[in-house]
One Martini backbone bead per residue (centre of mass of N, CA, C, O) as a GRO file, in nm:
protein
  516
    1UNK     BB    1   3.608   3.492  -0.054
    2UNK     BB    2   3.496   3.236  -0.210
    3UNK     BB    3   3.410   3.136  -0.500
    4UNK     BB    4   3.120   3.084  -0.696
    5UNK     BB    5   2.912   2.901  -0.878
    6UNK     BB    6   2.745   2.942  -1.149
    7UNK     BB    7   2.394   2.960  -1.225
    8UNK     BB    8   2.174   2.807  -1.449
    9UNK     BB    9   1.842   2.879  -1.479
   10UNK     BB   10   1.766   2.708  -1.736
   11UNK     BB   11   1.820   2.427  -1.567
   12UNK     BB   12   1.570   2.502  -1.420
   13UNK     BB   13   1.279   2.455  -1.330
   14UNK     BB   14   1.029   2.676  -1.379
   15UNK     BB   15   0.883   2.640  -1.086
   16UNK     BB   16   1.192   2.713  -0.938
   17UNK     BB   17   1.330   2.981  -1.031
   18UNK     BB   18   1.233   3.199  -0.830
   19UNK     BB   19   1.351   3.072  -0.574
   20UNK     BB   20   1.646   3.062  -0.670
   21UNK     BB   21   1.677   3.365  -0.731
   22UNK     BB   22   1.626   3.458  -0.440
   23UNK     BB   23   1.868   3.309  -0.316
   24UNK     BB   24   2.084   3.454  -0.483
   25UNK     BB   25   2.025   3.738  -0.384
   26UNK     BB   26   2.086   3.678  -0.086
   27UNK     BB   27   2.375   3.588  -0.128
   28UNK     BB   28   2.482   3.856  -0.249
   29UNK     BB   29   2.405   4.034  -0.011
   30UNK     BB   30   2.585   3.890   0.199
   31UNK     BB   31   2.850   3.933   0.051
   32UNK     BB   32   2.841   4.244   0.063
   33UNK     BB   33   2.828   4.270   0.367
   34UNK     BB   34   3.097   4.121   0.427
   35UNK     BB   35   3.280   4.307   0.267
   36UNK     BB   36   3.215   4.564   0.430
   37UNK     BB   37   3.295   4.454   0.707
   38UNK     BB   38   3.591   4.389   0.642
   39UNK     BB   39   3.667   4.679   0.569
   40UNK     BB   40   3.597   4.813   0.845
   41UNK     BB   41   3.784   4.640   1.020
   42UNK     BB   42   4.042   4.727   0.879
   43UNK     BB   43   4.015   5.028   0.949
   44UNK     BB   44   4.013   4.992   1.254
   45UNK     BB   45   4.291   4.858   1.276
   46UNK     BB   46   4.443   5.097   1.152
   47UNK     BB   47   4.361   5.309   1.369
   48UNK     BB   48   4.498   5.147   1.603
   49UNK     BB   49   4.787   5.024   1.454
   50UNK     BB   50   4.866   5.228   1.271
   51UNK     BB   51   5.080   5.484   1.201
   52UNK     BB   52   4.866   5.708   1.163
   53UNK     BB   53   4.750   5.703   1.457
   54UNK     BB   54   5.002   5.859   1.581
   55UNK     BB   55   4.901   6.143   1.438
   56UNK     BB   56   4.662   6.138   1.615
   57UNK     BB   57   4.457   6.251   1.818
   58UNK     BB   58   4.252   6.152   2.059
   59UNK     BB   59   3.997   6.280   1.932
   60UNK     BB   60   4.038   6.171   1.644
   61UNK     BB   61   4.030   5.873   1.719
   62UNK     BB   62   3.749   5.871   1.846
   63UNK     BB   63   3.602   5.961   1.589
   64UNK     BB   64   3.687   5.720   1.418
   65UNK     BB   65   3.563   5.503   1.596
   66UNK     BB   66   3.271   5.594   1.591
   67UNK     BB   67   3.223   5.575   1.280
   68UNK     BB   68   3.311   5.280   1.242
   69UNK     BB   69   3.120   5.150   1.453
   70UNK     BB   70   2.863   5.251   1.321
   71UNK     BB   71   2.901   5.106   1.049
   72UNK     BB   72   2.917   4.819   1.164
   73UNK     BB   73   2.637   4.817   1.296
   74UNK     BB   74   2.482   4.855   1.031
   75UNK     BB   75   2.579   4.595   0.895
   76UNK     BB   76   2.488   4.394   1.115
   77UNK     BB   77   2.188   4.465   1.095
   78UNK     BB   78   2.158   4.379   0.804
   79UNK     BB   79   2.239   4.087   0.855
   80UNK     BB   80   2.014   4.019   1.063
   81UNK     BB   81   1.774   4.078   0.879
   82UNK     BB   82   1.845   3.858   0.677
   83UNK     BB   83   1.830   3.619   0.877
   84UNK     BB   84   1.536   3.661   0.966
   85UNK     BB   85   1.410   3.619   0.681
   86UNK     BB   86   1.531   3.307   0.694
   87UNK     BB   87   1.497   3.198   1.002
   88UNK     BB   88   1.746   3.285   1.154
   89UNK     BB   89   1.987   3.350   1.382
   90UNK     BB   90   2.077   3.598   1.565
   91UNK     BB   91   2.257   3.794   1.727
   92UNK     BB   92   2.336   3.877   2.017
   93UNK     BB   93   2.251   4.109   2.224
   94UNK     BB   94   2.354   4.412   2.343
   95UNK     BB   95   2.444   4.447   2.687
   96UNK     BB   96   2.428   4.710   2.980
   97UNK     BB   97   2.259   4.675   3.256
   98UNK     BB   98   2.474   4.677   3.493
   99UNK     BB   99   2.509   5.016   3.453
  100UNK     BB  100   2.249   5.082   3.599
  101UNK     BB  101   2.162   5.280   3.828
  102UNK     BB  102   1.979   5.243   4.122
  103UNK     BB  103   1.891   5.566   4.145
  104UNK     BB  104   1.722   5.548   3.917
  105UNK     BB  105   1.435   5.596   3.790
  106UNK     BB  106   1.140   5.387   3.792
  107UNK     BB  107   0.919   5.282   3.525
  108UNK     BB  108   0.642   5.090   3.537
  109UNK     BB  109   0.522   4.845   3.288
  110UNK     BB  110   0.237   4.660   3.290
  111UNK     BB  111   0.166   4.352   3.112
  112UNK     BB  112  -0.138   4.229   3.067
  113UNK     BB  113  -0.351   4.008   3.004
  114UNK     BB  114  -0.658   4.000   2.854
  115UNK     BB  115  -0.689   3.702   2.992
  116UNK     BB  116  -0.737   3.509   3.313
  117UNK     BB  117  -0.861   3.263   3.190
  118UNK     BB  118  -0.861   2.943   3.168
  119UNK     BB  119  -0.868   2.747   2.886
  120UNK     BB  120  -1.005   2.487   3.052
  121UNK     BB  121  -1.214   2.623   3.279
  122UNK     BB  122  -1.113   2.652   3.593
  123UNK     BB  123  -1.054   2.968   3.590
  124UNK     BB  124  -0.874   3.194   3.760
  125UNK     BB  125  -0.568   3.303   3.744
  126UNK     BB  126  -0.249   3.312   3.906
  127UNK     BB  127   0.031   3.449   4.023
  128UNK     BB  128   0.385   3.314   3.965
  129UNK     BB  129   0.519   3.570   3.818
  130UNK     BB  130   0.798   3.743   3.644
  131UNK     BB  131   0.926   3.951   3.388
  132UNK     BB  132   1.228   4.157   3.375
  133UNK     BB  133   1.308   4.463   3.205
  134UNK     BB  134   1.576   4.695   3.109
  135UNK     BB  135   1.569   5.038   2.990
  136UNK     BB  136   1.703   5.317   2.854
  137UNK     BB  137   1.581   5.645   2.918
  138UNK     BB  138   1.539   5.970   2.752
  139UNK     BB  139   1.489   6.305   2.858
  140UNK     BB  140   1.500   6.588   2.752
  141UNK     BB  141   1.551   6.887   2.836
  142UNK     BB  142   1.345   7.061   3.069
  143UNK     BB  143   1.160   7.337   3.069
  144UNK     BB  144   1.089   7.565   3.342
  145UNK     BB  145   0.875   7.745   3.573
  146UNK     BB  146   0.931   7.934   3.860
  147UNK     BB  147   0.673   8.011   4.089
  148UNK     BB  148   0.661   8.276   4.317
  149UNK     BB  149   0.447   8.288   4.602
  150UNK     BB  150   0.343   8.579   4.815
  151UNK     BB  151   0.139   8.612   5.041
  152UNK     BB  152  -0.100   8.842   5.175
  153UNK     BB  153  -0.168   8.957   5.512
  154UNK     BB  154  -0.452   9.106   5.671
  155UNK     BB  155  -0.615   9.325   5.883
  156UNK     BB  156  -0.949   9.427   5.947
  157UNK     BB  157  -0.893   9.620   6.211
  158UNK     BB  158  -0.619   9.717   6.071
  159UNK     BB  159  -0.317   9.865   5.905
  160UNK     BB  160  -0.055   9.690   6.035
  161UNK     BB  161  -0.145   9.377   5.967
  162UNK     BB  162   0.105   9.280   5.758
  163UNK     BB  163   0.183   8.966   5.595
  164UNK     BB  164   0.510   8.865   5.451
  165UNK     BB  165   0.731   8.698   5.287
  166UNK     BB  166   1.029   8.707   5.186
  167UNK     BB  167   1.230   8.707   4.936
  168UNK     BB  168   1.429   8.508   4.797
  169UNK     BB  169   1.747   8.447   4.736
  170UNK     BB  170   1.960   8.549   4.461
  171UNK     BB  171   2.215   8.579   4.253
  172UNK     BB  172   2.000   8.723   4.052
  173UNK     BB  173   1.838   8.986   4.110
  174UNK     BB  174   1.552   8.988   3.911
  175UNK     BB  175   1.614   8.750   3.746
  176UNK     BB  176   1.562   8.467   3.546
  177UNK     BB  177   1.757   8.269   3.683
  178UNK     BB  178   1.846   8.000   3.825
  179UNK     BB  179   2.098   7.828   3.966
  180UNK     BB  180   2.054   7.584   3.780
  181UNK     BB  181   2.077   7.736   3.512
  182UNK     BB  182   2.362   7.841   3.552
  183UNK     BB  183   2.497   7.565   3.589
  184UNK     BB  184   2.422   7.458   3.311
  185UNK     BB  185   2.580   7.667   3.146
  186UNK     BB  186   2.859   7.605   3.265
  187UNK     BB  187   2.875   7.305   3.190
  188UNK     BB  188   2.825   7.337   2.886
  189UNK     BB  189   3.078   7.521   2.836
  190UNK     BB  190   3.321   7.375   3.032
  191UNK     BB  191   3.245   7.053   2.989
  192UNK     BB  192   3.079   7.036   2.690
  193UNK     BB  193   3.170   7.263   2.481
  194UNK     BB  194   2.935   7.501   2.467
  195UNK     BB  195   2.877   7.766   2.334
  196UNK     BB  196   2.655   8.022   2.377
  197UNK     BB  197   2.537   8.027   2.085
  198UNK     BB  198   2.447   7.725   2.101
  199UNK     BB  199   2.265   7.747   2.344
  200UNK     BB  200   2.070   7.942   2.213
  201UNK     BB  201   1.974   7.736   1.997
  202UNK     BB  202   1.867   7.518   2.191
  203UNK     BB  203   1.657   7.696   2.336
  204UNK     BB  204   1.497   7.779   2.080
  205UNK     BB  205   1.374   7.489   2.031
  206UNK     BB  206   1.193   7.551   2.309
  207UNK     BB  207   1.106   7.873   2.285
  208UNK     BB  208   1.376   8.012   2.407
  209UNK     BB  209   1.500   8.351   2.400
  210UNK     BB  210   1.847   8.378   2.473
  211UNK     BB  211   2.088   8.574   2.464
  212UNK     BB  212   2.420   8.556   2.464
  213UNK     BB  213   2.470   8.807   2.650
  214UNK     BB  214   2.301   8.698   2.882
  215UNK     BB  215   2.464   8.443   2.934
  216UNK     BB  216   2.725   8.601   2.993
  217UNK     BB  217   2.623   8.740   3.246
  218UNK     BB  218   2.586   8.485   3.411
  219UNK     BB  219   2.879   8.388   3.401
  220UNK     BB  220   3.012   8.640   3.527
  221UNK     BB  221   2.860   8.633   3.794
  222UNK     BB  222   2.954   8.352   3.880
  223UNK     BB  223   3.260   8.404   3.870
  224UNK     BB  224   3.263   8.615   4.091
  225UNK     BB  225   3.130   8.438   4.326
  226UNK     BB  226   3.353   8.194   4.286
  227UNK     BB  227   3.636   8.311   4.345
  228UNK     BB  228   3.675   8.243   4.655
  229UNK     BB  229   3.671   7.937   4.611
  230UNK     BB  230   3.920   7.923   4.426
  231UNK     BB  231   4.120   8.059   4.615
  232UNK     BB  232   4.091   7.842   4.837
  233UNK     BB  233   4.179   7.606   4.663
  234UNK     BB  234   4.467   7.715   4.618
  235UNK     BB  235   4.551   7.714   4.914
  236UNK     BB  236   4.530   7.413   4.954
  237UNK     BB  237   4.746   7.334   4.744
  238UNK     BB  238   4.997   7.517   4.862
  239UNK     BB  239   5.028   7.328   5.132
  240UNK     BB  240   5.165   7.135   4.983
  241UNK     BB  241   5.457   6.922   4.896
  242UNK     BB  242   5.315   6.839   4.609
  243UNK     BB  243   5.318   6.933   4.258
  244UNK     BB  244   5.170   7.028   3.959
  245UNK     BB  245   5.277   7.174   3.631
  246UNK     BB  246   5.113   7.361   3.363
  247UNK     BB  247   5.063   7.474   3.017
  248UNK     BB  248   4.814   7.646   2.807
  249UNK     BB  249   4.651   7.760   2.556
  250UNK     BB  250   4.446   8.084   2.532
  251UNK     BB  251   4.276   8.224   2.315
  252UNK     BB  252   4.250   8.585   2.260
  253UNK     BB  253   4.092   8.862   2.202
  254UNK     BB  254   4.216   9.153   2.011
  255UNK     BB  255   4.057   9.439   1.955
  256UNK     BB  256   4.285   9.632   1.842
  257UNK     BB  257   4.353   9.403   1.595
  258UNK     BB  258   4.117   9.189   1.519
  259UNK     BB  259   4.250   8.948   1.687
  260UNK     BB  260   4.440   8.701   1.818
  261UNK     BB  261   4.586   8.600   2.117
  262UNK     BB  262   4.821   8.449   2.345
  263UNK     BB  263   4.718   8.280   2.604
  264UNK     BB  264   4.724   8.137   2.949
  265UNK     BB  265   4.686   7.824   3.123
  266UNK     BB  266   4.766   7.750   3.453
  267UNK     BB  267   4.833   7.439   3.607
  268UNK     BB  268   4.740   7.333   3.938
  269UNK     BB  269   4.829   7.015   4.094
  270UNK     BB  270   4.667   6.763   4.297
  271UNK     BB  271   4.791   6.405   4.307
  272UNK     BB  272   4.793   6.128   4.552
  273UNK     BB  273   4.666   5.847   4.457
  274UNK     BB  274   4.918   5.663   4.380
  275UNK     BB  275   4.999   5.670   4.723
  276UNK     BB  276   4.756   5.734   4.928
  277UNK     BB  277   4.679   6.012   4.987
  278UNK     BB  278   4.481   6.232   5.188
  279UNK     BB  279   4.460   6.440   4.980
  280UNK     BB  280   4.267   6.582   4.771
  281UNK     BB  281   4.208   6.641   4.460
  282UNK     BB  282   4.330   6.921   4.244
  283UNK     BB  283   4.246   7.221   4.037
  284UNK     BB  284   4.406   7.521   3.900
  285UNK     BB  285   4.331   7.790   3.677
  286UNK     BB  286   4.555   8.030   3.546
  287UNK     BB  287   4.548   8.337   3.405
  288UNK     BB  288   4.763   8.454   3.131
  289UNK     BB  289   4.898   8.662   2.870
  290UNK     BB  290   5.153   8.470   2.917
  291UNK     BB  291   5.477   8.263   2.947
  292UNK     BB  292   5.613   8.374   3.177
  293UNK     BB  293   5.781   8.281   3.464
  294UNK     BB  294   5.649   8.494   3.660
  295UNK     BB  295   5.377   8.353   3.674
  296UNK     BB  296   5.466   8.106   3.832
  297UNK     BB  297   5.579   8.267   4.072
  298UNK     BB  298   5.307   8.394   4.152
  299UNK     BB  299   5.132   8.138   4.186
  300UNK     BB  300   5.361   8.001   4.399
  301UNK     BB  301   5.308   8.171   4.629
  302UNK     BB  302   5.382   7.976   4.926
  303UNK     BB  303   5.536   7.745   4.790
  304UNK     BB  304   5.697   7.441   4.934
  305UNK     BB  305   5.850   7.201   4.715
  306UNK     BB  306   5.749   6.972   4.485
  307UNK     BB  307   5.780   7.005   4.123
  308UNK     BB  308   5.596   6.891   3.849
  309UNK     BB  309   5.745   6.899   3.514
  310UNK     BB  310   5.859   7.021   3.245
  311UNK     BB  311   6.118   7.173   3.026
  312UNK     BB  312   6.046   7.459   3.070
  313UNK     BB  313   6.242   7.748   3.116
  314UNK     BB  314   6.041   7.933   3.285
  315UNK     BB  315   6.097   7.757   3.561
  316UNK     BB  316   6.390   7.836   3.658
  317UNK     BB  317   6.319   8.066   3.871
  318UNK     BB  318   6.227   7.857   4.102
  319UNK     BB  319   6.541   7.744   4.169
  320UNK     BB  320   6.629   8.005   4.283
  321UNK     BB  321   6.740   8.208   4.543
  322UNK     BB  322   6.562   8.461   4.411
  323UNK     BB  323   6.298   8.368   4.478
  324UNK     BB  324   5.966   8.459   4.489
  325UNK     BB  325   5.772   8.341   4.766
  326UNK     BB  326   6.027   8.149   4.839
  327UNK     BB  327   6.187   7.881   4.815
  328UNK     BB  328   6.352   7.679   4.646
  329UNK     BB  329   6.254   7.457   4.409
  330UNK     BB  330   6.189   7.125   4.366
  331UNK     BB  331   6.249   6.932   4.078
  332UNK     BB  332   6.038   6.724   3.860
  333UNK     BB  333   6.080   6.551   3.589
  334UNK     BB  334   5.969   6.414   3.268
  335UNK     BB  335   5.972   6.103   3.111
  336UNK     BB  336   5.760   6.144   2.889
  337UNK     BB  337   5.916   6.369   2.745
  338UNK     BB  338   6.171   6.211   2.688
  339UNK     BB  339   6.033   5.990   2.523
  340UNK     BB  340   5.910   6.178   2.306
  341UNK     BB  341   6.173   6.270   2.178
  342UNK     BB  342   6.260   5.985   2.077
  343UNK     BB  343   6.000   5.919   1.916
  344UNK     BB  344   6.029   6.135   1.699
  345UNK     BB  345   6.288   6.015   1.575
  346UNK     BB  346   6.193   5.727   1.521
  347UNK     BB  347   5.949   5.799   1.333
  348UNK     BB  348   6.132   5.947   1.119
  349UNK     BB  349   6.426   5.755   1.118
  350UNK     BB  350   6.469   5.480   1.279
  351UNK     BB  351   6.647   5.496   1.523
  352UNK     BB  352   6.845   5.292   1.717
  353UNK     BB  353   6.903   5.480   1.953
  354UNK     BB  354   6.612   5.556   2.015
  355UNK     BB  355   6.515   5.266   2.061
  356UNK     BB  356   6.697   5.210   2.306
  357UNK     BB  357   6.585   5.435   2.484
  358UNK     BB  358   6.294   5.330   2.491
  359UNK     BB  359   6.358   5.056   2.619
  360UNK     BB  360   6.476   5.168   2.886
  361UNK     BB  361   6.228   5.331   2.978
  362UNK     BB  362   6.030   5.091   2.988
  363UNK     BB  363   6.161   4.969   3.245
  364UNK     BB  364   6.067   5.184   3.441
  365UNK     BB  365   5.757   5.142   3.389
  366UNK     BB  366   5.740   4.852   3.493
  367UNK     BB  367   5.790   4.925   3.786
  368UNK     BB  368   5.555   5.127   3.820
  369UNK     BB  369   5.329   4.917   3.771
  370UNK     BB  370   5.400   4.744   4.030
  371UNK     BB  371   5.378   5.015   4.248
  372UNK     BB  372   5.105   5.103   4.211
  373UNK     BB  373   4.948   5.219   4.518
  374UNK     BB  374   5.170   5.236   4.703
  375UNK     BB  375   5.363   5.333   4.936
  376UNK     BB  376   5.623   5.547   4.955
  377UNK     BB  377   5.828   5.352   5.084
  378UNK     BB  378   5.794   5.126   4.873
  379UNK     BB  379   5.865   5.293   4.626
  380UNK     BB  380   6.147   5.375   4.712
  381UNK     BB  381   6.269   5.091   4.745
  382UNK     BB  382   6.213   4.989   4.457
  383UNK     BB  383   6.368   5.209   4.307
  384UNK     BB  384   6.646   5.160   4.436
  385UNK     BB  385   6.664   4.854   4.351
  386UNK     BB  386   6.554   4.873   4.033
  387UNK     BB  387   6.583   5.170   3.896
  388UNK     BB  388   6.855   5.306   3.958
  389UNK     BB  389   7.037   5.122   3.780
  390UNK     BB  390   6.892   5.194   3.515
  391UNK     BB  391   6.946   5.500   3.524
  392UNK     BB  392   7.252   5.483   3.539
  393UNK     BB  393   7.283   5.337   3.265
  394UNK     BB  394   7.145   5.556   3.099
  395UNK     BB  395   7.352   5.782   3.158
  396UNK     BB  396   7.590   5.642   3.021
  397UNK     BB  397   7.458   5.603   2.747
  398UNK     BB  398   7.401   5.904   2.691
  399UNK     BB  399   7.700   6.002   2.683
  400UNK     BB  400   7.792   5.815   2.459
  401UNK     BB  401   7.595   5.921   2.237
  402UNK     BB  402   7.683   6.223   2.246
  403UNK     BB  403   7.970   6.157   2.131
  404UNK     BB  404   7.855   6.028   1.850
  405UNK     BB  405   7.659   6.270   1.814
  406UNK     BB  406   7.545   6.534   1.673
  407UNK     BB  407   7.431   6.827   1.822
  408UNK     BB  408   7.271   6.926   1.544
  409UNK     BB  409   7.098   6.704   1.547
  410UNK     BB  410   6.806   6.573   1.628
  411UNK     BB  411   6.917   6.366   1.828
  412UNK     BB  412   7.111   6.557   1.976
  413UNK     BB  413   6.887   6.743   2.088
  414UNK     BB  414   6.736   6.526   2.255
  415UNK     BB  415   6.976   6.441   2.432
  416UNK     BB  416   7.024   6.725   2.549
  417UNK     BB  417   6.756   6.750   2.693
  418UNK     BB  418   6.803   6.519   2.894
  419UNK     BB  419   7.066   6.632   3.014
  420UNK     BB  420   6.951   6.906   3.127
  421UNK     BB  421   6.728   6.717   3.311
  422UNK     BB  422   6.867   6.499   3.492
  423UNK     BB  423   6.813   6.574   3.786
  424UNK     BB  424   6.495   6.582   3.762
  425UNK     BB  425   6.477   6.275   3.657
  426UNK     BB  426   6.579   6.167   3.964
  427UNK     BB  427   6.375   6.247   4.189
  428UNK     BB  428   6.185   5.988   4.205
  429UNK     BB  429   6.406   5.805   4.352
  430UNK     BB  430   6.391   5.990   4.646
  431UNK     BB  431   6.056   5.997   4.621
  432UNK     BB  432   5.754   5.829   4.672
  433UNK     BB  433   5.558   6.081   4.584
  434UNK     BB  434   5.683   6.078   4.313
  435UNK     BB  435   5.659   6.086   3.982
  436UNK     BB  436   5.771   5.997   3.663
  437UNK     BB  437   5.539   6.195   3.573
  438UNK     BB  438   5.296   6.456   3.428
  439UNK     BB  439   5.014   6.323   3.337
  440UNK     BB  440   4.803   6.435   3.531
  441UNK     BB  441   4.800   6.727   3.413
  442UNK     BB  442   4.748   6.659   3.114
  443UNK     BB  443   4.464   6.534   3.157
  444UNK     BB  444   4.340   6.810   3.274
  445UNK     BB  445   4.393   6.983   3.004
  446UNK     BB  446   4.215   6.858   2.780
  447UNK     BB  447   3.946   7.021   2.818
  448UNK     BB  448   4.069   7.288   2.729
  449UNK     BB  449   4.124   7.203   2.436
  450UNK     BB  450   3.828   7.147   2.364
  451UNK     BB  451   3.722   7.432   2.419
  452UNK     BB  452   3.911   7.573   2.221
  453UNK     BB  453   3.805   7.430   1.964
  454UNK     BB  454   3.497   7.524   1.994
  455UNK     BB  455   3.542   7.844   2.080
  456UNK     BB  456   3.850   7.935   1.982
  457UNK     BB  457   3.794   8.186   2.199
  458UNK     BB  458   3.840   8.443   2.402
  459UNK     BB  459   3.710   8.775   2.431
  460UNK     BB  460   3.900   8.809   2.694
  461UNK     BB  461   4.091   8.821   2.966
  462UNK     BB  462   3.847   8.786   3.157
  463UNK     BB  463   3.748   8.530   3.014
  464UNK     BB  464   3.997   8.364   3.094
  465UNK     BB  465   3.946   8.377   3.399
  466UNK     BB  466   3.669   8.245   3.400
  467UNK     BB  467   3.754   7.987   3.272
  468UNK     BB  468   3.949   7.901   3.501
  469UNK     BB  469   3.750   7.895   3.737
  470UNK     BB  470   3.532   7.697   3.635
  471UNK     BB  471   3.726   7.468   3.555
  472UNK     BB  472   3.834   7.413   3.837
  473UNK     BB  473   3.564   7.308   3.963
  474UNK     BB  474   3.490   7.092   3.757
  475UNK     BB  475   3.755   6.919   3.765
  476UNK     BB  476   3.756   6.870   4.070
  477UNK     BB  477   3.491   6.725   4.081
  478UNK     BB  478   3.558   6.491   3.886
  479UNK     BB  479   3.818   6.376   4.052
  480UNK     BB  480   3.591   6.339   4.306
  481UNK     BB  481   3.317   6.217   4.202
  482UNK     BB  482   3.156   6.483   4.116
  483UNK     BB  483   2.879   6.636   4.011
  484UNK     BB  484   2.894   6.941   3.867
  485UNK     BB  485   2.602   7.046   3.869
  486UNK     BB  486   2.528   6.987   4.163
  487UNK     BB  487   2.756   7.154   4.283
  488UNK     BB  488   2.700   7.434   4.155
  489UNK     BB  489   2.413   7.468   4.246
  490UNK     BB  490   2.464   7.450   4.554
  491UNK     BB  491   2.678   7.678   4.565
  492UNK     BB  492   2.506   7.911   4.452
  493UNK     BB  493   2.286   7.888   4.668
  494UNK     BB  494   2.470   7.944   4.909
  495UNK     BB  495   2.567   8.223   4.818
  496UNK     BB  496   2.285   8.359   4.791
  497UNK     BB  497   2.228   8.290   5.118
  498UNK     BB  498   2.504   8.364   5.276
  499UNK     BB  499   2.761   8.217   5.299
  500UNK     BB  500   3.009   8.195   5.511
  501UNK     BB  501   3.347   8.255   5.502
  502UNK     BB  502   3.424   8.073   5.753
  503UNK     BB  503   3.281   7.819   5.562
  504UNK     BB  504   3.427   7.767   5.276
  505UNK     BB  505   3.522   7.466   5.294
  506UNK     BB  506   3.235   7.346   5.236
  507UNK     BB  507   3.273   7.435   4.909
  508UNK     BB  508   3.439   7.212   4.841
  509UNK     BB  509   3.415   6.957   4.626
  510UNK     BB  510   3.505   6.724   4.838
  511UNK     BB  511   3.252   6.818   5.043
  512UNK     BB  512   3.039   6.711   4.857
  513UNK     BB  513   2.692   6.631   4.884
  514UNK     BB  514   2.379   6.592   4.778
  515UNK     BB  515   2.259   6.680   5.072
  516UNK     BB  516   2.430   6.968   5.084
   0.00000   0.00000   0.00000
């Protein structure tokens, strides 16, 4: 901001000095506001574009954005208040009214004039229209008690004529919670990442003291009754001809040693939306106490098809003729992981070879952007015509660089990684249903990482299994645009009232509608 000339108040007539001094104070205040705003915008740009932002996780970046944007809004409001005090025009208000769902309840508050008589004395005025504005209002979660009353009716003439309706079935017979309460606890824990002890604190603020162990009992009971639904969901996924798989850590308390051990949640995912497949998307998380490849072999028993995954060597047993539970699986490896290897070297060393590799891979992704959403046949034809020559040239370039670079260097190790998985990296060229990478499964694993960060660990291996079951249903509901709470509430109610096993497919998240 350009500097301003200092004003000598002594040169101002005495009767005008106070007014001029007030204007100068306002000017200085606005200058300070603008300086702060410029500083915050610079920090926001740095968070978005600076090199440091590449070292932040997605969650850390979002937190930085939230706090910076909050600070900017505070400064802008201060600036607007100053402008209003001077009688100047404020910034236009930020509105987002077009996103208010039409099915939200509307509470109309009509503000009538105090007097409807015409000022000129003509008589009572009549309505010629109105102005309507909508604002979003939130009522915090309201606790209530459902009182079930079952009247008894008896006959005055005999002792046998007593009539009373039977008590309705509940998931926890004789227990405190409704199925809606249990669903709320599940969603809060596994979708909103609120551990049970924090939920206990939130309930206590409303005057309801429910111990964490009681909440845990509810979660365990629900996990038990939902297990057949999750098992059936897994069966649906394994009849597919193409799936994604990945694993992530799930720290679990090891009571014998008084600390945590590393368990794993293995994610099995079907997502054919990129090529318009008919099967609905779904994910099942299987808990295992370790990362051994035999866990993947056990999970995939009965599946024969293409499996998209990263380069973890534990999956190698799936491609062998000795594979248990099915034929050798055809593997599609992930170009995002290959790109990540080169990016690590480029960020650290600025390697020109790594930069060239990244540029070549970017050309593959440009083709994918053009064909996203098209039918498998079209994707296959485009890849054969446009991408296959690029991949072939990349393979020749890769071998040339491996001859030039020491195999023991960081770059040599990354190039060797791509070479080891070369066959799997070409699978997407020959099948239009296969993706270029396994980002679909990585996106679904992110909520697991958030829950792990907030809850720190599961209390037991069985807790890890419950975690996997409930997360499977919640995440499958979400990717099918189904509201998780409504789905879990209706499903628990159906199970409590004896939903037949022969109709368990009706309980799949993709079959849920609010009226069901």
